[in-house]
GUGU-735891 format. One record per residue (C-alpha): residue number from 1; x, y, z; chain. Coordinates in steps of 0.25 Angstrom, whole numbers, plus 5000, padded with zeros to 4 digits. Example, Ala and Ser with C-alpha at 12.3 -4.5 7.8 and 13.67 -1.06 7.14 Angstrom:
resi, px, py, pz, chain
1, 5049, 4982, 5031, A
2, 5055, 4996, 5029, A
This chain:
resi, px, py, pz, chain
1, 4838, 4945, 5076, A
2, 4825, 4951, 5079, A
3, 4810, 4948, 5073, A
4, 4799, 4939, 5076, A
5, 4799, 4925, 5071, A
6, 4787, 4924, 5061, A
7, 4791, 4910, 5055, A
8, 4779, 4904, 5060, A
9, 4769, 4912, 5051, A
10, 4763, 4908, 5038, A
11, 4768, 4915, 5026, A
12, 4755, 4924, 5024, A
13, 4755, 4927, 5039, A
14, 4770, 4930, 5040, A
15, 4768, 4940, 5028, A
16, 4757, 4946, 5034, A
17, 4764, 4948, 5048, A
18, 4777, 4952, 5042, A
19, 4770, 4962, 5033, A
20, 4763, 4969, 5045, A
21, 4776, 4973, 5051, A
22, 4783, 4985, 5049, A
23, 4796, 4982, 5041, A
24, 4806, 4993, 5046, A
25, 4807, 5003, 5056, A
26, 4817, 5014, 5058, A
27, 4823, 5020, 5071, A
28, 4833, 5031, 5068, A
29, 4841, 5041, 5076, A
30, 4846, 5052, 5066, A
31, 4855, 5065, 5068, A
32, 4855, 5075, 5057, A
33, 4868, 5082, 5055, A
34, 4864, 5096, 5050, A
35, 4878, 5100, 5046, A
36, 4882, 5087, 5039, A
37, 4868, 5085, 5033, A
38, 4868, 5071, 5039, A
39, 4859, 5061, 5047, A
40, 4866, 5051, 5056, A
41, 4857, 5040, 5060, A
42, 4856, 5027, 5068, A
43, 4844, 5018, 5064, A
44, 4838, 5006, 5069, A
45, 4830, 4999, 5058, A
46, 4820, 4988, 5063, A
47, 4817, 4980, 5050, A
48, 4808, 4968, 5049, A
49, 4808, 4958, 5038, A
50, 4793, 4958, 5035, A
51, 4794, 4948, 5023, A
52, 4794, 4933, 5022, A
53, 4809, 4933, 5016, A
54, 4822, 4933, 5023, A
55, 4830, 4946, 5021, A
56, 4844, 4946, 5019, A
57, 4847, 4960, 5015, A
58, 4843, 4973, 5018, A
59, 4841, 4986, 5008, A
60, 4843, 4999, 5012, A
61, 4840, 5013, 5006, A
62, 4850, 5023, 5007, A
63, 4843, 5034, 5000, A
64, 4853, 5047, 5004, A
65, 4864, 5038, 4996, A
66, 4857, 5044, 4984, A
67, 4864, 5057, 4987, A
68, 4879, 5052, 4988, A
69, 4883, 5055, 4974, A
70, 4876, 5059, 4961, A
71, 4877, 5044, 4955, A
72, 4867, 5038, 4964, A
73, 4853, 5032, 4959, A
74, 4845, 5045, 4964, A
75, 4855, 5056, 4958, A
76, 4861, 5049, 4945, A
77, 4854, 5052, 4933, A
78, 4843, 5043, 4929, A
79, 4844, 5033, 4917, A
80, 4837, 5043, 4908, A
81, 4847, 5054, 4912, A
82, 4836, 5062, 4920, A
83, 4840, 5066, 4935, A
84, 4831, 5059, 4945, A
85, 4832, 5071, 4955, A
86, 4820, 5079, 4956, A
87, 4828, 5091, 4961, A
88, 4838, 5098, 4953, A
89, 4849, 5097, 4964, A
90, 4861, 5090, 4962, A
91, 4869, 5082, 4973, A
92, 4876, 5092, 4982, A
93, 4881, 5086, 4995, A
94, 4880, 5070, 4994, A
95, 4871, 5063, 5003, A
96, 4872, 5048, 5009, A
97, 4869, 5038, 5019, A
98, 4880, 5029, 5026, A
99, 4877, 5018, 5034, A
100, 4887, 5016, 5046, A
101, 4880, 5003, 5051, A
102, 4869, 4994, 5049, A
103, 4867, 4983, 5061, A
104, 4857, 4973, 5062, A
105, 4855, 4974, 5077, A
106, 4849, 4959, 5080, A
107, 4860, 4954, 5071, A
108, 4873, 4959, 5077, A
109, 4883, 4971, 5075, A
110, 4886, 4969, 5061, A
111, 4886, 4981, 5051, A
112, 4877, 4977, 5040, A
113, 4880, 4989, 5032, A
114, 4895, 4984, 5029, A
115, 4888, 4974, 5020, A
116, 4879, 4983, 5013, A
117, 4878, 4984, 4998, A
118, 4888, 4996, 4994, A
119, 4877, 5002, 4985, A
120, 4863, 5000, 4978, A
121, 4862, 4988, 4970, A
122, 4869, 4988, 4957, A
123, 4872, 5004, 4959, A
124, 4885, 5008, 4965, A
125, 4883, 5022, 4964, A
126, 4870, 5021, 4973, A
127, 4869, 5018, 4989, A
128, 4855, 5020, 4991, A
129, 4850, 5004, 4990, A
130, 4859, 4996, 4999, A
131, 4858, 4981, 5003, A
132, 4862, 4976, 5016, A
133, 4864, 4961, 5018, A
134, 4859, 4954, 5030, A
135, 4869, 4945, 5037, A
136, 4856, 4936, 5041, A
137, 4843, 4935, 5035, A
138, 4831, 4944, 5041, A
139, 4820, 4933, 5042, A
140, 4805, 4937, 5039, A
141, 4799, 4944, 5050, A
142, 4812, 4946, 5057, A
143, 4816, 4960, 5062, A
144, 4829, 4967, 5062, A
145, 4835, 4980, 5068, A
146, 4846, 4988, 5059, A
147, 4854, 4998, 5067, A
148, 4860, 5008, 5057, A
149, 4870, 5020, 5058, A
150, 4869, 5029, 5046, A
151, 4873, 5043, 5041, A
152, 4866, 5051, 5030, A
153, 4872, 5063, 5024, A
154, 4861, 5071, 5018, A
155, 4864, 5077, 5003, A
156, 4861, 5091, 4999, A
157, 4847, 5089, 4996, A
158, 4845, 5085, 4981, A
159, 4831, 5078, 4983, A
160, 4823, 5074, 4994, A
161, 4833, 5073, 5006, A
162, 4845, 5080, 5010, A
163, 4849, 5094, 5015, A
164, 4849, 5108, 5010, A
165, 4856, 5118, 5019, A
166, 4852, 5115, 5033, A
167, 4838, 5108, 5029, A
168, 4838, 5093, 5029, A
169, 4828, 5083, 5023, A
170, 4832, 5070, 5027, A
171, 4825, 5058, 5020, A
172, 4831, 5044, 5014, A
173, 4842, 5046, 5024, A
174, 4842, 5033, 5032, A
175, 4845, 5019, 5028, A
176, 4831, 5014, 5025, A
177, 4828, 4999, 5022, A
178, 4822, 4997, 5008, A
179, 4808, 4992, 5009, A
180, 4806, 4977, 5012, A
181, 4795, 4972, 5003, A
182, 4786, 4960, 5006, A
183, 4794, 4951, 4996, A
184, 4806, 4952, 5005, A
185, 4814, 4961, 4996, A
186, 4818, 4976, 4999, A
187, 4812, 4986, 4989, A
188, 4826, 4993, 4988, A
189, 4831, 5003, 4977, A
190, 4841, 5014, 4975, A
191, 4836, 5028, 4978, A
192, 4830, 5033, 4965, A
193, 4828, 5047, 4962, A
194, 4814, 5044, 4955, A
195, 4809, 5035, 4967, A
196, 4808, 5036, 4982, A
197, 4806, 5026, 4993, A
198, 4800, 5012, 4996, A
199, 4801, 5007, 5011, A
200, 4795, 4998, 5022, A
201, 4786, 5006, 5033, A
202, 4790, 5006, 5047, A
203, 4793, 5016, 5059, A
204, 4803, 5027, 5060, A
205, 4807, 5032, 5074, A
206, 4818, 5043, 5071, A
207, 4827, 5051, 5081, A
208, 4831, 5063, 5074, A
209, 4842, 5072, 5079, A
210, 4843, 5086, 5072, A
211, 4848, 5100, 5075, A
212, 4839, 5108, 5085, A
213, 4837, 5120, 5075, A
214, 4831, 5110, 5064, A
215, 4817, 5108, 5062, A
216, 4813, 5093, 5058, A
217, 4802, 5086, 5052, A
218, 4802, 5071, 5049, A
219, 4794, 5058, 5046, A
220, 4786, 5054, 5058, A
221, 4782, 5060, 5071, A
222, 4793, 5070, 5076, A
223, 4795, 5073, 5090, A
224, 4807, 5081, 5096, A
225, 4814, 5073, 5107, A
226, 4825, 5081, 5112, A
227, 4835, 5092, 5110, A
228, 4851, 5092, 5113, A
229, 4864, 5099, 5108, A
230, 4857, 5107, 5098, A
231, 4849, 5096, 5092, A
232, 4836, 5089, 5093, A
233, 4830, 5076, 5092, A
234, 4817, 5072, 5086, A
235, 4810, 5058, 5085, A
236, 4801, 5055, 5073, A
237, 4792, 5042, 5073, A
238, 4785, 5036, 5061, A
239, 4778, 5023, 5059, A
240, 4772, 5017, 5046, A
241, 4782, 5025, 5037, A
242, 4793, 5021, 5027, A
243, 4803, 5033, 5028, A
244, 4808, 5044, 5038, A
245, 4813, 5058, 5033, A
246, 4816, 5071, 5041, A
247, 4819, 5086, 5038, A
248, 4827, 5096, 5046, A
249, 4829, 5110, 5044, A
250, 4831, 5122, 5053, A
251, 4822, 5130, 5043, A
252, 4809, 5123, 5045, A
253, 4797, 5129, 5051, A
254, 4786, 5120, 5055, A
255, 4772, 5118, 5060, A
256, 4764, 5106, 5064, A
257, 4750, 5103, 5065, A
258, 4741, 5091, 5066, A
259, 4733, 5088, 5054, A
260, 4722, 5077, 5057, A
261, 4730, 5067, 5064, A
262, 4744, 5071, 5058, A
263, 4754, 5080, 5064, A
264, 4759, 5088, 5052, A
265, 4773, 5096, 5052, A
266, 4777, 5105, 5041, A
267, 4791, 5110, 5040, A
268, 4793, 5122, 5031, A
269, 4804, 5133, 5029, A
270, 4802, 5146, 5036, A
271, 4800, 5152, 5023, A
272, 4788, 5143, 5020, A
273, 4780, 5146, 5033, A
274, 4769, 5150, 5027, A
275, 4766, 5137, 5020, A
276, 4762, 5130, 5033, A
277, 4747, 5132, 5031, A
278, 4747, 5126, 5017, A
279, 4755, 5115, 5020, A
280, 4746, 5111, 5032, A
281, 4733, 5113, 5023, A
282, 4739, 5103, 5012, A
283, 4744, 5093, 5022, A
284, 4730, 5092, 5029, A
285, 4723, 5092, 5016, A
286, 4732, 5080, 5011, A
287, 4732, 5073, 5023, A
288, 4716, 5074, 5024, A
289, 4714, 5071, 5009, A
290, 4724, 5059, 5008, A
291, 4720, 5053, 5021, A
292, 4705, 5053, 5016, A
293, 4709, 5048, 5002, A
294, 4721, 5037, 5006, A
295, 4719, 5035, 5021, A
296, 4724, 5043, 5033, A
297, 4738, 5049, 5035, A
298, 4743, 5038, 5045, A
299, 4755, 5046, 5052, A
300, 4754, 5055, 5064, A
301, 4764, 5066, 5057, A
302, 4768, 5072, 5044, A
303, 4779, 5082, 5041, A
304, 4779, 5091, 5029, A
305, 4793, 5097, 5025, A
306, 4794, 5110, 5015, A
307, 4809, 5111, 5013, A
308, 4815, 5123, 5010, A
309, 4817, 5128, 4996, A
310, 4832, 5126, 4997, A
311, 4830, 5111, 5000, A
312, 4818, 5109, 4990, A
313, 4822, 5095, 4985, A
314, 4818, 5090, 4998, A
315, 4803, 5093, 4996, A
316, 4793, 5085, 4989, A
317, 4795, 5071, 4996, A
318, 4787, 5062, 5005, A
319, 4792, 5054, 5017, A
320, 4783, 5047, 5028, A
321, 4776, 5058, 5036, A
322, 4786, 5068, 5030, A
323, 4784, 5076, 5016, A
324, 4793, 5087, 5010, A
325, 4786, 5097, 5002, A
326, 4789, 5110, 4995, A
327, 4783, 5120, 4984, A
328, 4791, 5120, 4973, A
329, 4793, 5134, 4973, A
330, 4780, 5136, 4967, A
331, 4773, 5150, 4968, A
332, 4762, 5147, 4979, A
333, 4757, 5161, 4977, A
334, 4753, 5157, 4963, A
335, 4745, 5146, 4968, A
336, 4754, 5134, 4966, A
337, 4750, 5122, 4976, A
338, 4764, 5116, 4976, A
339, 4765, 5115, 4990, A
340, 4751, 5108, 4991, A
341, 4755, 5098, 4980, A
342, 4768, 5095, 4986, A
343, 4764, 5093, 5000, A
344, 4751, 5084, 4995, A
345, 4760, 5076, 4986, A
346, 4771, 5073, 4998, A
347, 4759, 5071, 5008, A
348, 4752, 5062, 4999, A
349, 4764, 5053, 4999, A
350, 4761, 5049, 5013, A
351, 4750, 5041, 5008, A
352, 4756, 5037, 4994, A
353, 4769, 5030, 4998, A
354, 4770, 5035, 5012, A
355, 4759, 5026, 5018, A
356, 4759, 5016, 5007, A
357, 4774, 5013, 5005, A
358, 4773, 5011, 4990, A
359, 4786, 5010, 4983, A
360, 4791, 5023, 4977, A
361, 4802, 5018, 4969, A
362, 4794, 5007, 4962, A
363, 4781, 5013, 4962, A
364, 4782, 5028, 4963, A
365, 4768, 5030, 4957, A
366, 4762, 5024, 4969, A
367, 4766, 5036, 4978, A
368, 4769, 5048, 4969, A
369, 4757, 5047, 4960, A
370, 4747, 5044, 4971, A
371, 4753, 5055, 4980, A
372, 4751, 5064, 4968, A
373, 4737, 5060, 4966, A
374, 4734, 5063, 4981, A
375, 4741, 5076, 4980, A
376, 4732, 5079, 4967, A
377, 4720, 5076, 4975, A
378, 4723, 5086, 4986, A
379, 4727, 5097, 4976, A
380, 4715, 5095, 4968, A
381, 4706, 5096, 4980, A
382, 4713, 5108, 4986, A
383, 4716, 5116, 4973, A
384, 4707, 5111, 4962, A
385, 4711, 5113, 4948, A
386, 4723, 5122, 4953, A
387, 4729, 5110, 4960, A
388, 4743, 5114, 4957, A
389, 4741, 5129, 4955, A
390, 4730, 5138, 4957, A
391, 4732, 5153, 4953, A
392, 4723, 5164, 4947, A
393, 4728, 5161, 4933, A
394, 4731, 5147, 4933, A
395, 4727, 5134, 4940, A
396, 4735, 5121, 4937, A
397, 4731, 5107, 4942, A
398, 4740, 5096, 4945, A
399, 4734, 5086, 4934, A
400, 4738, 5097, 4924, A
401, 4752, 5096, 4928, A
402, 4751, 5080, 4928, A
403, 4747, 5080, 4914, A
404, 4759, 5090, 4910, A
405, 4768, 5080, 4918, A
406, 4762, 5067, 4916, A
407, 4757, 5065, 4903, A
408, 4769, 5060, 4894, A
409, 4782, 5056, 4899, A
410, 4791, 5044, 4895, A
411, 4786, 5034, 4907, A
412, 4771, 5036, 4910, A
413, 4770, 5023, 4917, A
414, 4768, 5027, 4932, A
415, 4770, 5013, 4937, A
416, 4786, 5012, 4935, A
417, 4796, 5013, 4946, A
418, 4803, 5026, 4949, A
419, 4815, 5023, 4943, A
420, 4809, 5019, 4929, A
421, 4806, 5034, 4926, A
422, 4817, 5041, 4918, A
423, 4815, 5053, 4927, A
424, 4808, 5060, 4938, A
425, 4801, 5068, 4928, A
426, 4795, 5055, 4921, A
427, 4792, 5050, 4935, A
428, 4784, 5062, 4938, A
429, 4776, 5062, 4925, A
430, 4771, 5049, 4928, A
431, 4770, 5047, 4943, A
432, 4766, 5061, 4948, A
433, 4758, 5065, 4936, A
434, 4754, 5054, 4926, A
435, 4750, 5044, 4936, A
436, 4743, 5053, 4943, A
437, 4735, 5057, 4931, A
438, 4732, 5042, 4930, A
439, 4727, 5040, 4944, A
440, 4718, 5052, 4944, A
441, 4713, 5048, 4930, A
442, 4708, 5034, 4934, A
443, 4702, 5041, 4947, A
444, 4694, 5050, 4940, A
445, 4690, 5041, 4929, A
446, 4686, 5029, 4937, A
447, 4681, 5035, 4949, A
448, 4688, 5044, 4960, A
449, 4682, 5038, 4972, A
450, 4685, 5023, 4968, A
451, 4699, 5028, 4964, A
452, 4701, 5036, 4978, A
453, 4696, 5023, 4986, A
454, 4706, 5014, 4979, A
455, 4717, 5024, 4982, A
456, 4713, 5024, 4996, A
457, 4712, 5008, 4996, A
458, 4726, 5007, 4991, A
459, 4731, 5018, 5001, A
460, 4725, 5012, 5013, A
461, 4727, 4997, 5009, A
462, 4742, 4999, 5006, A
463, 4746, 5008, 5018, A
464, 4760, 5004, 5023, A
465, 4758, 4993, 5012, A
466, 4769, 4997, 5001, A
467, 4758, 4995, 4989, A
468, 4762, 4994, 4976, A
469, 4755, 4998, 4962, A
470, 4748, 4985, 4962, A
471, 4741, 4988, 4975, A
472, 4736, 5002, 4970, A
473, 4730, 4995, 4957, A
474, 4724, 4984, 4967, A
475, 4718, 4995, 4976, A
476, 4712, 5002, 4964, A
477, 4706, 4989, 4959, A
478, 4698, 4989, 4971, A
479, 4690, 5002, 4968, A
480, 4693, 5004, 4953, A
481, 4689, 4996, 4940, A
482, 4699, 4988, 4934, A
483, 4699, 4997, 4921, A
484, 4702, 5009, 4930, A
485, 4714, 5001, 4937, A
486, 4719, 4997, 4924, A
487, 4718, 5011, 4918, A
488, 4726, 5017, 4929, A
489, 4736, 5007, 4928, A
490, 4737, 5009, 4913, A
491, 4738, 5025, 4915, A
492, 4749, 5023, 4925, A
493, 4756, 5014, 4915, A
494, 4757, 5025, 4905, A
495, 4743, 5023, 4898, A
496, 4737, 5037, 4893, A
497, 4722, 5041, 4893, A
498, 4716, 5054, 4887, A
499, 4705, 5059, 4877, A
500, 4703, 5070, 4867, A
501, 4692, 5076, 4860, A
502, 4693, 5077, 4845, A
503, 4683, 5081, 4834, A
504, 4673, 5088, 4842, A
505, 4661, 5093, 4834, A
506, 4648, 5099, 4838, A
507, 4637, 5102, 4828, A
508, 4623, 5107, 4828, A
509, 4613, 5098, 4825, A
510, 4598, 5100, 4823, A
511, 4595, 5095, 4837, A
512, 4607, 5102, 4843, A
513, 4622, 5099, 4843, A
514, 4630, 5087, 4840, A
515, 4644, 5086, 4846, A
516, 4654, 5075, 4841, A
517, 4668, 5072, 4847, A
518, 4679, 5062, 4845, A
519, 4686, 5058, 4858, A
520, 4699, 5051, 4857, A
521, 4707, 5043, 4866, A
522, 4721, 5049, 4869, A
523, 4728, 5038, 4877, A
524, 4729, 5023, 4879, A
525, 4717, 5022, 4889, A
526, 4703, 5025, 4887, A
527, 4697, 5030, 4901, A
528, 4683, 5033, 4902, A
529, 4679, 5047, 4902, A
530, 4668, 5056, 4899, A
531, 4665, 5067, 4889, A
532, 4656, 5079, 4891, A
533, 4650, 5088, 4881, A
534, 4644, 5101, 4887, A
535, 4634, 5109, 4879, A
536, 4629, 5124, 4879, A
537, 4617, 5122, 4887, A
538, 4625, 5117, 4898, A
539, 4623, 5101, 4897, A
540, 4633, 5091, 4896, A
541, 4634, 5077, 4890, A
542, 4643, 5067, 4896, A
543, 4648, 5054, 4889, A
544, 4657, 5043, 4894, A
545, 4668, 5038, 4885, A
546, 4680, 5030, 4883, A
547, 4691, 5031, 4873, A
548, 4690, 5037, 4859, A
549, 4676, 5039, 4855, A
550, 4666, 5049, 4848, A
551, 4656, 5058, 4855, A
552, 4643, 5064, 4851, A
553, 4635, 5074, 4859, A
554, 4621, 5079, 4855, A
555, 4615, 5091, 4862, A
556, 4606, 5103, 4859, A
557, 4616, 5113, 4862, A
558, 4630, 5115, 4858, A
559, 4642, 5109, 4864, A
560, 4651, 5118, 4873, A
561, 4661, 5107, 4877, A
562, 4666, 5094, 4876, A
563, 4674, 5087, 4886, A
564, 4681, 5074, 4888, A
565, 4684, 5070, 4902, A
566, 4677, 5083, 4908, A
567, 4679, 5079, 4923, A
568, 4694, 5077, 4920, A
569, 4695, 5063, 4924, A
570, 4706, 5059, 4914, A
571, 4718, 5066, 4921, A
572, 4728, 5058, 4912, A
573, 4723, 5063, 4899, A
574, 4735, 5070, 4894, A
575, 4728, 5082, 4887, A
576, 4714, 5086, 4892, A
577, 4714, 5098, 4883, A
578, 4708, 5090, 4871, A
579, 4697, 5084, 4881, A
580, 4688, 5096, 4880, A
581, 4682, 5103, 4867, A
582, 4673, 5117, 4866, A
583, 4669, 5121, 4853, A
584, 4672, 5136, 4856, A
585, 4688, 5133, 4859, A
586, 4697, 5122, 4861, A
587, 4703, 5121, 4875, A
588, 4719, 5122, 4877, A
589, 4727, 5119, 4888, A
590, 4732, 5132, 4895, A
591, 4746, 5136, 4891, A
592, 4748, 5142, 4904, A
593, 4744, 5130, 4911, A
594, 4753, 5120, 4903, A
595, 4765, 5128, 4905, A
596, 4762, 5129, 4920, A
597, 4760, 5115, 4920, A
598, 4773, 5112, 4914, A
599, 4781, 5121, 4924, A
600, 4773, 5113, 4935, A
601, 4777, 5100, 4931, A
602, 4792, 5104, 4930, A
603, 4790, 5108, 4946, A
604, 4783, 5096, 4949, A
605, 4793, 5086, 4942, A
606, 4802, 5088, 4954, A
607, 4792, 5089, 4966, A
608, 4788, 5076, 4972, A
609, 4792, 5064, 4980, A
């Protein structure tokens, strides 16, 4: 059996040495059968035991088996009765992955798959999480090579991966080892509709055989190798990634440009050719913005795929060096920024999960909330208060939609695992909206500069390191006060924070005017804010406050406005319409904006990966 003898190392040195080695590398030869909508593959998986424990078994994810019938974990109704799928499509032609052989190269010709568990633990209806016992233990520091032959039949696309007509988006299609954690346990789980992935970093070298009429894109740097018999062979190489995906369709048009040090390839349907400039502008801006905030993009290539409308469920998903987008069918001519939003969100995932490797199943907020925050920072800088929609008659901001979506809900705790939410709507309310309101609130209340430095510390210290929520809070503690960190944790766990003005009076006195107001705390947390009184002579009086209190202002000219949190720092305040008082009229929320915001929420609820 392969692998170096590291038994002489002390325990701390052994842990450091093993932790520095990559855990798993994949070399695969793949052939796309465009008529059968199948991928036939041969793989050599080089796997190292980078822990201090013997391994007596392996765990494989066979994600495509989620689509072999409607009773799998992914497709069955959730315990609440809700459907977990984000698309409205039901299963057409099923999909599945079959393993023909699994051989431990250094240990003889035995087909280990013959002893594989028949189904996921405790669930005979699901085959997405499979254990394979080893005939001999794999010692700490020891390596093995697994030779695998497999075939994956793609489903008619329901969500993320599959085919529609002659379009193919091929992801989660190969036998993939579950992540080996430092404890020596595999972090394995069934493919769940509310969750995504967790895997070790490694290298991928893929030989991809496709029909010559097909245009393709993939994870990694892709080069054309040869053509023969009406087919073409491409080679893709990627390092320090934890997954591989590709797309193939004869209807794509493509453009490539070098953006900074990154070779960017964009694939669009012919009918969407006009969108190339918008895509390249968005990608360039997000690569620059996120690179400055969270550390530079470390890979040489990036592929952006805009699926055709008939394959829309393939859009809005992230993979290493490869993202799928879409525009939701929003009317671009009316000023909707859906293309920029989806692209910025999925590209931001290259940092938050892609380069960090947090666990999307157990801690979904660590990638989705942080990617949404990064997306918002780009949209705000680019489009200002109309970050979602800018038109001559209406501007709509993303935080306005977050408030519609994120305030309320049955499970406001963002620190739950994905399966603990009762539906995708509940997860979206909490992870995509409420948690981002909490993050931006703490950022603005306690100092944007310090918060941004802490987020960069987290991103750089844990690059390729599989961080957890504890690591995130530790990074914040290095820059922010204990109070700020405690308040963020409380908000993420479901605490509320807001204020309202009550009983405002402004009376004339002998020396001028006296204004009195009652400030009432709405919520369980009393975050520090400011109140600003503005007078007819153009002067302001600003006071700091915390919690319920009485305010008094004396001035020689009359009050024209009293505002709580005038800078808008308290993003998570559920009702900002009661934060402002003007003697001439009461401010009311625009009914048009309320209606449009609700419609946008319905569209967003099925958008992202």
